[in-house]
N, C-alpha and C positions, 0 to 999 in steps of 0.2 A: 228445600228440595221437595218436589212433588211426590206424593205417595204413589208408588208403582201399582198399587191395587186398582187405581182409577183407570190405568191404561192397559191392564192385563186382559188377555183374551179369555174366551169361555173355558178352554182347556186349562189354561194357567190358573184361572180362579177355581176350577173344579179340583185340581190336584194341589192347589196352593203353591204352584211352581214359582210364582212371583216372590215367594219367601226364600227361594234357594240361594239368592244372592247373599243373604245373611249367613247361610250355612257354609258358603264357600270362603267367606272372609276369615282370615286367620287372626286378625288383631282383636283386641278387647274392644267391645262396643261401648261407647260412652253416650251420654244423653245428647251431646252435641251432634252425634252422627244420625240421630233419628230424623225421619221424614217430617214434613209439615203435616199438621192436622188437617184432615179432610173437612170441607165446609159443613157437611152434615153432622160432623162430630164436634164442632167447635162449641165451647162452653157458653159463649155469649148468645149464639143462635139458639141453642137448646133451652137456655134459661129464659130467654125472652118469650119463646113460644109457651113454655110451661107456666110462666108467671102470668101471661095474658089469660090462659085458660083458668088458672087458679083465682085470679081477681074477679073474672066474670062469674065463676061458680060461687065464690064467697059472697058476692053481692046478692045472689039469688037464694042461696042455701047456707045457713050457718051450721056446719057440721064438722066434727073432728076428722071425718074421712074425706074431706074435700080434696086434699092433696093426693090421696091414693087414687081417687076417681080420675083426677086430672092426669096423673101419670099414665093410667091405662088408656084414657081417651087420646092422649098424644100419639100413641102408637097402635091405635085400634085396628087400622088396616093391616099392619104387619102381623099383629096377633091373630087376626082373622085368617090370613094366609097360612100361618103356622098351624092354626087349628085344623085346617083342611089337610095339611101335610101329615099331621099326627094321625088323622083318620085314615089316610092312605097307608101310612106306615104300619099301623096295627091291623088294618084290614088284610094286608098282604101276609102279615105274621099269622093271622087266624086262618088264612087260606093255605098256608104251607103244610099243615098236618094232613089236608086232603090229598095233596100230592104224595106225601110221605106214606099214607095208607095204601095208595095205589101201587107204589113201588113195593111195599111189603106184601101186598096181594100177589104181585108178580113173582116175588121170591118164594111164596108158598104154593107155587104151581097152579095159579088161577088161570082164568081164560085170557088174562091180559097178555097182549103180544109184546115182543121185545121192543118193537118200534114205539109202541105206546109207553112202555116203561121208560125209554129214553126221553120221551116227551115229558113224562111226569118228573123225571130227574131234572130236565131243563126247567120245569115249573118251580122246583125247589130252588134252583140257582137264581132264577129271575126274581122270585119273591125275596130272597136274601139280598139281591142287588138293590131292588127298589126300597126295601125297608131300611137298609144301611144308608142309602143316599138321603132319604127323607130324614132319618135321625140326625145325620151329620149337618144337614142344612138347618134344621129346626134349632138345634142346641147351639150351634155357632151364632146364629142370629139372636137367640135369646141372651147369650152372653154379651153380644154387641149392644142390644137394647138396654140391658141392665147397666152397662157402662155409660150409656148416654143419659139414662135417668139419674144415675149417681152424680154425673157431672152437672146436670141441670139443677138438681135439688141442692147440691153443694154451693152452687152459685147463688141460688135463692137465699140460702143461709148467710152467705157472705154479704150480699146486698143488705140483708136485714141487720147484720151486725153494725153496719155503718149508720143505721137509722135509730138504734135503740136509745131510749132515754135512760136517765140515771137509775130509776127504779127497776126497769127491765134488766139493766146490766147487773144489778145486784141479785135479782132472781135467777137469771141465766148466767151463772158464773162461767169463767173460762173453761173450767172442767166440764161443765154440761155441754157447752158449745163444741169443745173438742171431741167429746164423746159422740155428739151428733154427726160430726164430720168423719170421725174415724170408725165408728161402729154402726150407727143407725143407717147411714146411706149405703153401707156395705150389704145391708139386708136385701137390696135389689137383686144381688147376684143369685141368691137361691129363692128369693120371694116370688119371682116371676118365672123361674126356671121350669116349673111343672104346670104353669097356668094353661097353656094350650091342651096338654094332656088331660088335665082335670076337666076342662070344658068339653073335651071329646069323650070322656069316660062314660056318660050316660048312654050315648049312641053305641059305643063299643060294647058296653055291658049288655045291651039288648041283643046285639049280634052274638055275643058270647053265650048268653042264656039260651038263645034260639038253638045254637049249635049243640050245647050240652043236653038240652031237653030232647032234641031230635035224635041224638045219638044214644043217650043213656036213659031216657025216659025218667022214671022215678029217681033213679040214682043221680041223674043230672040235677034234679031239684034239690036233693040233699047237698050236692056239691055247690050249687048256687047259694044255698042257705049258709053253708060254712064260709063261702067266699065273702058274702055280705057281712057275716059276723066278724071275720078277720079284718076286712077292710074298715068297718066301722070302729072296731077295737083299735086298729093301727092309727086311724085318723084321730080318734079321741085321745089316744095315748100321745100322739104327736103334740096335741094342744097342751096336754098335761106337762109334757117335757118342756114345752115353751114357757109355761108358767114357772116350772122349777128353775129354768135358766134365768128368768127375771129375778128370782130370789138370789141366785148365784151372783148375778150382775150387781146387786146392791152391795154385796161384800167385796166384789172385785173393785168397784168404784172406790170404796172406802180404803181398800188396801193401796190402790194406785195413787190415790190422793195423799195418803200418809207417806208413801215412798217419795213422791214428788216433793213434799215439804221437807222430808229428811234430807234429800239430796241438795235442795236449795239452801237449807240451813245447816249443812253438815259441819261447817266450821264451828258453829255454836254448839252443836251436839258433841263434838269432840272436845271443845274447850271445857264444857260442863261435865264431861264423862257421862253423857246421857245415852250412850249406845244401848245399854241393856233395857231401860224402859221403852225406848223407841223400837228396839227389836221385839220386845214382848208384845207391844201394841200391834205391830205389823203381823207378828206370828199369830196373834189372837184373831185378827181379821182373816189371815190366810187359813187358819184352822177351820173357821166357820164357813169360809168360801169353799174349801175342799170337801168338807163334810156334805154340804148341800150338793156340790158338783158330783161327788161320788154316787149319791143316790140318783141324781139326774142321769149320769152316764150309765149306771147299771140298768136303769129303766130304758134308756136309749138302746143299749146293746141287746137287751132281751127282745125289744121290738124288732131290731135288725135281724136277730137270729130267727125270730118268728117269720120275718119276711123271707129269709132264705129257705125256710122249711115249708112256707105256705103252699107252694106248688105241689110239693110232695104230700102235704096233709090233705089238700083238696082232692088230688088224684087218689090218695088212699081211701078217702071217704066214698068217692064215686065207685071205685073198683070193689071195695068191700061190700057196699050196699048192693051193687050189681050182682055179685056172687051170692050174697045172702038171700036175695029175692029169687034165687033158683036159676039165674041166667048163666049161660056158658061164658067163660073168659077166653076170648080170642086174643092172640098177640096183636092183631091189627087194632082191635078196640083199645087194648091197654096202652099201646104206644101213642095212639091218637089222643087219648085222654091226658097222658103224661105231657105230650107236646103242647096241647092247648093250655093246660094249667101252668106249665113252666113259662109259656109265652105271656099269658095274661097276668102273671104275678108282678111283672115289671110295672104294668099300668095300674092295677087295682090295689096291690099291696106295697108298692114303693112310691110311684109317682103321685097318686092321690093322697095317701097319708102324709108324704113329705110336703106336698103342696099345702095341706091344711096347717102343718106345723110352721113352715117357713113363711107362708102368706100371713099367718097370724102374727108372727114376729115382725114382718114387714109392716103390717097394719099398725101395730103398737108403736113401732119406730116412727112411722109417718105421722101418727097422731102427735107424738112428741114434737116433731118438726113443725107440724101445723100449729100447735100451741105456741111455739116460738115465733112463727110467722105472723100470728095475730096479736102478739104482745104489743104494748104501747110504744109508739115511736116518739122520738124527740120532736117537740113542737117549737117552731120559731115564733115566739109571741112578742117579738120586738115590733113596736109601731114604727113604721117608716124606716125599715132596715137599710134602705138605699141611702147613699151619701147625699146630704143636703148641702149644696154649695152655698146657700144663703144662710145657713145656720152657724152660729158661733160656738154652739155646744157640741162637743164630741159625744158625750154621754149624759143622758138625763134620766135620773131615777126619781120616781115620785111615789111616796107612800107604799113602797114595796115590802112585800112579805114573801119569803120563800122557805120551803121546808123539804126535808128528805128523810127517808127512813134509814137509820144507821145500820140496822141489821135486819135481814129478811126473816129472821126467826122470831122477832118480837115487834111490837108496835111503837117502839120509842122513836120519836121524831125530833130531829134537830131543826130549829127554826131561826132564820134571820129576820129581824124586825127593824122597823124604822128606817128602811132603805130610802134615804133622800139625799140626792147629790146632783149638782150641776157642774160638770167638768168641762172646762173650756178646751177648745182645740189648741194643741201645742203646749199644754200644761203638763207638769210632773206632779203626780199624786202618790203619796206614800201611805200604805196601809199597815197599821201596827196592831198588835194584839197578842195575848198570851196563848200558850198551847191550847188547842181545841176551841178557840174563840170564834172561828168561822171565816178565817181569812181566805183559805182556798175555796170555800163554799161561795164566797162573794164573787171570786173570779169565775166560778162555774155558772153563776147567775148571768154574768156579763157575756159568757160564751154560749148561753142558752142550753147548757147541760142540765141545769136545774131551772125549772119554770117558776115564775111568780104565781102565787096563789091569790095575790091581791096587789093592786097598784099597777104602775106602768113603767116601761123601759123603752127609751129611744136611743138608738146608736146611729151615729153619722160617720160612716166610713168603714173600711176593711180592717180586720183584726189579725194580729200575729200574737203568738202565745208561747211562753217558755214555762214548762211544768216544774213543780217543786222537785219531783223525782225525775231526773232527766231520762227521756226516752230515746234510746239509741238503736238504730237499725243495724242488722248484721250486714254491713256494707263498708265501703271505704269512708274515711273521714270526710273526703270531698263530697261524696254523695249524700252523707248525712247532713251536710250544711246546705248544699244546693237544693236537696229534697224535691227532686223531680221538676224543679223550675228551670227556666232558660239560664244558661251560663253567661254571667256578666263578669268578665275577667277582672276589670278594675274594681268593681264593687266587692268581688270575692276577696281580692287582696286586702282591701280596706277593712273588711269584716274580720279577716284573720288577724290583722294588726290591732284593731281596737278590742278584740276578745283575747289578746295576749296568747295567741296560739302558735306563733312562729317558734318560740323556744321549745314548745312541746313537739312540733313537727320535726325539729332537728334531731330528736331522740330516736325517730323511726327511720329505718333504712329507706322505705318507700314514701316517706313524708306523708302528704295528704292522700296518697293512694294506698295507704296501709289499711288492711281489713281489720276492723275492730272486734270482730267475733260476736257471738250471741250475747245480746244485751250489753254490748261494749265491754266484754269481760277483760280485754287487754288494756283498758283505760282506767286511770284512777278516778276517784270521785270528782275531783276538781276539773279534770279534763272533760268528763262527761257533762258537767254543768256548763262549761264554757262552749262546748260544741252545741249543746242545746240552745244556749243564748245566741250563738253565731247563726244557727238555723233561723231563729226567729227574726233577727235583724237583717239577714240576707234578703228576706222578703220585704219588698217596699210597701208597707202598709200604712194606714192612717193612725191606727191605735195599737199600742203594744202593751200586753199584759204579762208581767213577770212575777212568777210565784217563787220568791226567795232564791234567786240565782246566785246571791253573793255569799251565802253561808259556807260554801265548800271551798273557798279560796283564801289565800293568805292576805294580810292587810294591804300589802303593796299592790297585789293584783286586784284586790277588791276595790281599792281607791281608783286604780286605773280603769276598771270596768265601769265604775260609776261615773267618773268625770269624762273619760274619753269616749266611752260607748254610749251610756245613757244620756249624759248631759250634752255632749258635743256631736257625736255621730247622729243621734236621734233628735237634734235640735229642730224644733218646729213640729215635732210629732207628739201625739198624746201618749203619755206613758203612765201606767199604773203599776207601782212597784210594791210588792209585799216583801217586807224585810223585818229582821229583828234588830238591825243596826240603826239606832235612833240618831246617831251622829250625822246622818244625811238629811235629817228633818229640816235643817236650816236652808238647804238647797231646794226644798219642795215648794210647790205653789199651794198644795192642799195636803192636809193630813187627815186620814180617817182612822177611827179607833173602833175596835171590835172587842166586846166583853161578853162572853157567853151568848153570842148571837145578837146582842144589842149593838146597832150601828150608830155611830155619831161622828160629827166633825170635830177633830181635836184642836186644842189650843196650842198652836205652833210655838208661841213665845213661852208658854208654860213648860212645854217639853224641853225647849232649849235651856231654860233656866234650871230645870231639874238636872239636866246633863252637866251644867256648869257646877252645880252643887256637888254632884257625885264626883266630879273631877278632883275635888279637894281631898277625897278619900281614896279614890282609885286613879291611878295614872291613866288607865284606859280600861273600860269594862270588858273589852273583848279584843285585846291585843292578841293576834293570832300567829301561830307558827305555820309554816307551810305544811300542808297535809297530803300533798300528792306523793305519797310514799308507796310507789308501786314497784317493789323489788322483784316480785315473782313473775318474770316474763313468761309468756306461754308460747314459746316458739314452736315446740313440737306437740302438736295437737294429736289426740287419739283419733285414729281414722276408723271409720265404719268398715266392718268386714265386707269384702266384695263377693264372697260366695263363689269363687272360681274353683273348678275341679270338683271331684266327687267327695262326699263326706267320708272321713276315715272310719274304718271298721271299729276302731277303738271307741268312737263315740257311741255306736250301737251297743258295744259291749258294756261300757260304763253305765249306759241308761238301763240296760237289762239287769245289770248287777245291782243298781240302786233299787229296782223294783222287786228283786229277789229272783235268782236263777231258778229256784225250785218252783216258784209260781209259774213263770213263763215256760219252764220245761214241762210241767204238768199240763199247761194249756196246749202246747204243741202236740203232746201225746193224745189228749182228748180230741183235738181237732182232726188229727190223722184218723183216729178210730171212728169219728163221726162220718168223715168222708168215705171211709171203707164200708161203713154200715149203709150209707146211701147207695153206693154201687152194688152192694150185696142185695139190697131191697129190689133194685131194678132187675138184677140177674135172677132173683127168686121168682119174679113175675113170669119170666120166660119159662122157668121150670114148672111153675104152677099151671101155665096155659097148656102145657103138654098133656095134663090129665084130661082136659076137655078134647084135645086132639085125639087122644086114645079112645075116648068115648065115641067120637064120630066115626072111627074106623073099625070099631069092634062089632062083630056080627051079632053077638049075644046081647040083646038089649037089657036083660035083667041084671047082667053082670057089669054093665058099662057105666053105671052111675058113679062118678068119682067121689071119693071121700076126701074133701079138701080141708077138713078141720085142722090138720097138722100144718098145712100151708098157710091157712088163715092165722093160726097162732103165731107162726114164725114171722109172718108179714106184719102183724100187729106189734109183736115184740120188738122187731128191728126198728120200726118207726118210733115206738115209744122210747127205746134206748137212745136213738139218735137225738130225739127231742131233749131228753134229760142231759145227755152229754154236752150238747151245744149250749144249753143254759148254764151249766156248771162252768164250761170253758169261757163263756162270756163274762161271768162273774169274776173268774180268776184273772182274765185279761184286764178288766176294769180295776181290780185290786192292785195288780202289778203296776199299771200306769199311774194309779193314784199314789202309790208308795214312791215311785220313781220321780214323779212330778213334784211331790211334796218335798222330797229329799233334795232335789236339784235347786228348788227355790230357797230352801232353808240354808243350804250351803252357800248359794250365791249371795244371799242377804248377809250372812255371817262374814264372808270375804269382803264384801263392799264396805261393811261397817268397820272392818279391820284394815281397809286399804289406807295408805298414807294420803295426806291432804294433797300431795302433788298430783295424785291420780284425778281428783276432782277438779283441780285447777286446770288440768290439761285435757279433760274429757267433757265435751258438751253435755249438758243435762239431758238433751234429747236421746243421746245414745244409751245412757244408763237407763232412762225411763223405758226405752224401747225393749231392753232386756226384761224388765219387770212387767211390762204390759203386753205388747204385741207378741214378743217371743214366748213369754210365759203363757199367754192365751192360746197360742198355737200348740204348745206342748200340753196344756191341760185339756183342750177340747178337740181341735181339729185333728191332732195327731192320733187320738183315740179312734175317731170315725174313719179316717183315711187308712190308718194301719190295719184296723179291723177289716175294712173293705178289702185291702190288699191281701192280707193273710187268708181270709176265708175264700176269696176268689182264687187265690193261689192253690189252696187245697182242692177246690172244686175243679179248676182247670187241670191240675195234675192228675186227679182221679179220672177226669173225662178223657184226656189224651191217653192215659195208660189203658183205660178200658177200650177205647177205639182201636189202639194199636194191637191189643191182645185179641179182640174180636175180629178185626179186619186188618191183618198184617200188611195187605197191599197198600193201605193208606200211608205206611211209613215212607213210601217214595215221595209223598207230598208233604207230610208233616215235618220231616227233618229239614228240607231246604226252607220251608216257610218259617219254622222256628228260628232258623239261622238268620233269615232276613229280618224277622221281627226283632230279634236281639240286636242285630246290626243297626237297624233304623233307630231303635231306642237309644243305643249308645251314641249314634251319630247326632241325634237331635237334642238329647238331654242337656249337653253343655250349653247350647244356645238358648234352650228353654229356661235354664237357670239364669243365664245372663239377662234375658228379657224380664224374668221375675225380679232380678236384682235392680234392673233399670226402673221397673214399676215402683219398687220400694224407694229407690233414690228419688224418683220423680214425685213421690208423695210427700217426702220430707219438706221440700220448699213450700208446698201447699200448707202443711200444718204450721210451719215456722212463720209463714206470711200471715196466717190467721192469728197466731199468738201475738205477733208484733202489732197487728191491727188492733186487737183487743187492748193490749197494753197502752197503745198510743192513740186511742180513739179520739180523745179530746184534741190532741195536737193535729191529727189528720183533718178533723172537721174544722178546726180553727183556720187551717191553711187552705180549706176548700179542695182537698186532695182526694176526695172520695172517688172521682172518676179514674184518676191515674192509678190508685191502689186497686180499684176494681179491674182495670185493664191488666194490671200485673198479675192479679189472681187468675184471670181468664187464661193468661199465657202459661202460667204454671199448670193449670188444669188441662189445657190442651196438650201440653207435653206429656203429662201423665196418661192422658187418653191414648196417645200414640203408643206409648210403652205397653199399655194394657192390651191394645188391639194386636200388637205384635206378639204378645204373650199368648193370647187365645188363638191366634193364627198359627203359632208354632205348634200348639197342641193339635190343631186341626190338620196341619201338615203331616204329623205323625199318624193321627187318627185315620186320615184318608188312605194312607198306604196300608195300615193294618186292616182296615175294613176291606180293602181290595183283596188283600191276601186271604182273609177269612172267607170271603165270597168265593175265591178261587178254590180254597181248600174244601168248602162245602160242595161246590160243583164237582170237583174231582172225586170226592167221596161218594156222591150220589151216582155219578156215572160208573165208577169202579164197582159199586155195590150191584148195579144192574149187570155189569159185565161178568162178575165172578159168580153169578148164580150157579148153584150146583157144586161149587168147590168148597163152600163154607156153610155152616149152619144158618138157615134162613132167619131164624129168630134172633140169633146173635148179630147177624148183619143188620137186621132191623133196629136192634138196640143201639148199635154203633152209629147208624144213620140218625136216630133220634137224638143221641148225644151231640152229634155234629150240629144239628139244627139250633141247639142252644148256645153255641159258641159265639155267635155273631156279635152280641152285645158284650159278653163277659171278657173276651180276649182283648179287645182294644181298650176297654175300660180298665182292665187289670194292668196293662202296660202303662197307661196314663197314670194310674194310681201309684205305681211303683216310683215313677218320677216325682209325683207329688209327695210321697213319703220322704224321698231324699231331700226335696225342697224344704219340707217341714223339719227334717232332722238338722238342717242348717241352723235353725233356731236353737235346737238342743245343743249344737256344737258351740254356738256363740255364748249360751249360758254356761256351758262347760268351761269356756275360756275365762269367764268371770269367776268361776269357782277356783281358778288357779291364779287369781290376782296376787300381786306382792302384798305382804302384810306389813303393818307397822312393827318395828322391833319392840317386842313386849318387855324383855329383860326384867329380872327380878321376879317377884311373886306374881303369878297371873290371876290370882283371886282379885275380886273387885277392890277389897281393902286389905292391906297387909295386917296380919295379926300383931306384928311387932310395931306397926305404924299407926295404931288406933288413935293416938293422940299427937301424931306428927302432922305438920310442924307445930310446936307449941311456942316458939319464939318468933320465927320469921326471918332468920338470918339468911342472906343469899350471897353466894360467892361464885364468881366467874374465874376460871383458871384456864387461860389460853384457849378461849372458845372461838371457833370459826364455824361458819355455816354457809353451805352452798345448796341451791335448790336443784341443781343438776350437777352430775359428776364432772362434766367437761366445762362448766361455767366458772367464772371467777367468783370467789366467795363474796357474799354480801356482808358477812361479819368476819373481821380479820383479827384473830389473836387477841380477843378482849379479855382483860384481867381487871376486875374491880370487885368491891365488896359492899354490900348493903347491910347495915346493922339492924337489929331488932327495933321495930317501930318507926324506922326512918321513912320520910316521905321524899321520894325522888322524882324530879321532873326530867323528862327526856325530850330533847329538841334536836332538830337537824333538818337539813334541806331535803329535797326530793331524792329518794334512793339512798339516804344516809344509813338506813338499817334499823330504823326505830321499831317498826312492826316485826322485823325479823328477830329482834331481841326477845319479844314475847313468844314468837314461834319457837325459839330455842328453849326457853324456860318450860313451855308446855309440851315440848318434843313433838310438835306438829310436823316438823322436819328434824331429823336426827342431826344434832350438832357434833362437831369434832371438839375435843377438849373435855373439860370437866366442869359441871355445875353442881354446887353443893347447896342444899337447903337444910339448915339446922344440922350441919355436919354430915348429912347423908347425900351421897352422890345420886342424882336423880335417875340415872340409868339402872340403879339397883332397886328402884321402886317401880311397881307395876304402873302402866300408863293410867289406868283407872284411878288408882290411889293418888298418883301425882296430881292429876287434873281435878279430882274431887277436893283436894286440899288447897286449891288456888281458886279464887273468885275472879271472874273477868267481867268487866263492863265494856262492851264493844262500841265501836263508833256507829255501826248500822244496827239498830234494834231489830231483832228477828223474833216474831211471834208465830205460833203454830195453831192450826185449826184445833178446836177442842174447847174445853172450859178454861177459865182464867186460872183455876186451881192447877190444872194440868200444866199450864205454861209456867207456873211458878215452882211446882213440885211434882214432876212427872213420876217420881219414885215413891210418892206418898210417905215421905219421911217425917213430915211435920203436921201438926194439928191445925185445925181451922183457926183456933185462937192465935197461934203463932203467926199464921199467914196474915190475919187481919191486923195484928200488931205491926207487922212489917209494912203493910199497905198504908197504915196510918203514918208511919215514919216518912213515907214519900208522898203523903197527902193525896192518896187515891182512895182512901176509905169512904169518903162522902159519895164519890161517884159510884162505888160498888154498892153502898147501902141503898142508894136510890133505886137500883135495879132489883126487882123482886127475886131474881135468880141468885143474887149474891155471888159467891165464889163459883157457882155453876153457870155464870154468865158465859155465853158462847163467844169465843173469839173467832171472827170470820177469817177467810183466807188472807194470809199475810198480815193479819191484824188490822185490816182496813177500817174496822169500826172503832179504832182508837187513832188519835192523832199521832204524829211522829214523836212529839214530846211525851205523850202519855206512854207510848211504847218504850221510850227510853227510861221512863220512871219505873216501868215494870221490870226492865233489865236491872235497874238499880236494886229493886226489891229482891230479885233473885240473889244478888250478891249479899244483901243484908241477911237474907234468910239462912244462907249457908254458914255465916259467922266464922269465916276462915281468917287465918293470920296473915295471909298474903293476898293483896288485891292488885290486879292489873287493870289499868284504865286506859283504853285506846281511844283517845279523842272523843269521849262520851258526850260532849256538849256541842259537837260541831253543827248539829242541825236543830238546835232548840233556841227558844227566845231567852232573853236575859233573866226573866223571872225563874224559868225552869233551870237555867244554868246555876243561878244562885241557890235554888233549892237543892240541886244535886251536890253543889260544893259544900253546902252546910251539912248535908247528910254524910258526905265523905269525911269531913273534919270531925263531926260529932260521933258518928257511929263507928268510924274506922280509926279513932284516935290511938288505939293500942296496936294497930295493925301496921305491917310494912306495906307501903303503897307506892307503886311505880306508875307514873302518869305520863303518857305521850300527850304533849300539850298542843291544843288547838287555840285556845284562848290563854294568853300569857298570864292572866290573873289567876288561872287555876294552879299555877306552879310558883307564884311569887313568894308564897310562904313555905315552900319546900325546904327541907333540910339541905338537900344538895341538888344540883342541876347536872345532868349527864348530857354532854354535847357530842353528837356523832357526826362524822363526815366520812363518806365512802367506806362505811363499815368499820371505822376505827374511832377510838376515843380521842377527841380533841381536848376536852376539859371535863373535869369531874370535881366540883367543889361547891361551896355554899353560894347562894345568890349574891350575898354581900361581897364576897371575895371576887367573884366573876365581874361584878360591876366596877370594882376598883381597878381591875386590869384594863378595861375598856378596849380590849383587842380580841373579843370573842363574839360568837354568834348571839349569845344571850343579850349582851349589852347592845349589840347592833340592832336586834329586833325591838328592844324596848326604845332605843333612841330613834328608830325610824318612824315610830308613831308620832313623836312630837320632838322636833329638833331643839326646841327651846326649853323643854321641861327638865327639871332636875329629878331624875328618876330614882326612886328608892323602893326597895322591897316592902311589901305590905305585910305587917304582922297579922297573925291569925285573929288576935283579939280585936284589931281594928276592923277587920272584915266582918266579924260577928256583930260588932256594934252597928255597922251599916245595915246588914241584912235584917237584924232584929228590930229595926225601926218600925216595922209593921208586919203583922201576921197575914193579912189578907193580900190578895193579888193586887188589888187596886192601890194598896198603901205602899207597895214597893216602889211603884213609879206613879206619882200623882198624875202625870200626863196621860196615863192610860184610863183614868176615870171617865165614865160617861157623864155628859152634862145632864 
């Protein structure tokens, strides 16, 4: 739908009448209802122009300010027009006091005629009209320009993301990039808001200086000096405030990052009972953030208070100097000075200082973006990257060496060496290697994600890629597979078939049109892996690179994927498969081995022989059970608040109460007294001037010299008292908001940490992060500024209207209807303004989500050559957000235009009425009322707009308040971290289930149904079952992540009688997906500092990570990067094992801990479990059947019920159960027998080194 702004007439654009269609509609506005983006606002158009300017300037000048200059140059003509309009606006404002003085002369019985007085009154009305229109046009267009610049720079950032090389990706983390898009680009809004005014200020200051010196002579010079002093002080203070805000931002970023990791790894945090150390860490960051923010806000509020008083202070200095020099004080002179100083304070004491502060922040932000834009790009260094039809080789690597920096905080490099390979077209190559040997790095080299530093690489043909960690879009299953390609129905069906996805689609009501959620949260690990594989093979490419896609599926599906998909569907294609499953080596044409970065061609026959030797000891080294155990369906997702209706008064009351009612009460009292003092000061001037009037009318010259010492003293005292009171009030206001904000965040964090796991399962991470980042940021910072603006302007306007009504009662006939209309228009427009604000927020979310998805899947996107389609999608999201923002600023202007018109009418009526009632009221008081009216033009509409903005910001407070009321986990028992009577509990490890059932939602069918069984001290229990059988739910019940029905006893104590912290601390968990947090390695192992360095090193030695840590000079202080990306998946799993070893508990829960590791790491983990946990009770959800063959008992679950619970030998003899079927399915002809622990130990202990476990892995 075309934007109606384009076809609106002059009158419609002037009054923003084209917006009225939105106000008339009764239905809730959705993003789909928005108009099309105007061509001049489109992201692609704006970005291409800005990029062109930036590239040209960057070639000529290497400067960090290049982007800033290009942004200004792009809109130089419009900025020039706005500059002249600002000159016109303030010129008319400076002219208005001349007309005011003439009207006051008329009131004092001067020679001015009544006709001339009416003309001067008309002059006051016209200057108000011109200045209000200039102001409205200037700031609406500045908001519009800032939106365009934000859109353009955001697009430049996105374009750059798609070009970053591996090193740049590690320097510019997802957090830094998101910060640029969410924070840095937002600086345009205020960064250029006062630019035209600042450019015009030197010319206007000359005019202002000329007027003051002409009118007040020496006193004018004093006033100018004070004006300069205040302006320079305000400007420098603004820069200091900006510097303080940068320090605040450092701790804000740390806090936000810690919260993001907490939410992403909340299941681990709850399993380990780490809520307290994580809460303490976040609270530490928050405390440092708030302490620095408090001083920044106090400084900011003092500056703002000084701005409000600046006009009074300059007028005070001029009037006082004027009188002390022996001059008469006329009411005409006093009111002209007051009017000029009040008018000029907006320009010199607000606009200019604000410009310096916000422009400085903008410059810093654009420097950061500029630094990002000039970072290193990915370089395609493949020789002859085009397909060679005459070449028989698909890939040729010769003498290749590649390296990359593992962690941006140190200089450690991982290097791949001896890269020599000739891979024929249509061949199948398998890459083997232990954890951390460089398998994924090799594929990154082939994808040009990591460049060769030596040697050459030739690739003939197009590439398709499936990543080790499946990358899933927040879209339907179908769109994830098609991936923006043309839809080929027959190929699509075949892909679903060979990837074994049809049985999975039958589980979903909407089949392949099912939305999978953020990062595929409604899918199991195996489903994600197969969808990722399906995406890669749906694309008809020449070369397929697969990074271990077979590890997350059961044996039957794995074989089907290998033989039906890789061997059959991709017959004739070149395939490179990274895998830990050596049994497929016999089907490979080539085998490559990697050992700590050393690349070699493997001896295929030697590996096969080794596998046959192992078969005599192991029936199968990785017989797997089905792991797609996704019982916790997420049907009812938490929905983002839509901010409809007004904010409840209870929200304001709760916020004020958190900040202290005494503090805010005293603040209101001081502010009222300050405004009363202001009004009294102006009234005192009128009384003071009467002394000089008496002098001029007294016939006796000797007796007419007035003694004004008393008036001077009162005048000075009232100004001094108001200054002190407003500073104290500002401090109190900051203190109150500091206390309230700190308390709200603390309570919200506490409730989120105590929330049940179902809350996190059903709530997208973006919504929770939004509360702790954007909403908290609004509460901490913007709410202070806007609410202070609103309250102080409210006191000012109340005092002004009260004074005008008292001094000139005739204006009541105009004030009352105008106030009624102002309130009516505010109430009429505010709901729609809130809706547009909501739409703007909703439109931003897809932008951020799209960027996050792009960063996560950058390798996949580039391997599929999908950069353009993803860029087009980003532009579409940006354009929709630009439309929502344009409607939001236009809704403000719709209201502002009407308020401005009413204020101009009110000033005009007051001016004409003042002339008309001459002789009925005191001339001096009429002059004072007219002077007050002249200052209303800006404040009134700004106040109305700010009241709406306060309500919009209080929506953030309301949403935080809702998080403070989240449902808590049932604590039961002693709420202390460890029960005093449970200090040594459990000391045996007996577990008893008594009629235990479990449901994730009250209305759903239970996933565990009336389970009753017992595990004795030290027993090893293997748990198996098909998809949805309830395996993971069993652990959920034991840890009380979801409260079960029935009773569970551990060493005779019912677990509901134990505090959650004590229960979870007493149980060690080794999860399937290893989760690491940013910080030191020590923090990841022992965040509570319970263990010594010696104990931790001993544990690391047990999992054979001690040598890796000792190599690094930082030792246990080694920094773990975001998500632990500087460790391989296997190393992360070993760290999780070390956590369990360190705690030395009697009960161990192992949830498919070896699903994504190689055979060596699997054997290492199994040996550690058998040796170190020999005296412990161990429950293991099996992925590889060899991990439970030596269990004391096997627990078989189906549909939440126990099918069998007996020893492996007994179950095999029955031959009618899942355990026997799974073992038999791996080899129909094998005589399967359970393996005794001592047999396994003999096999594993054949060699200590990694190379000795599997001779086929040795480098030649």
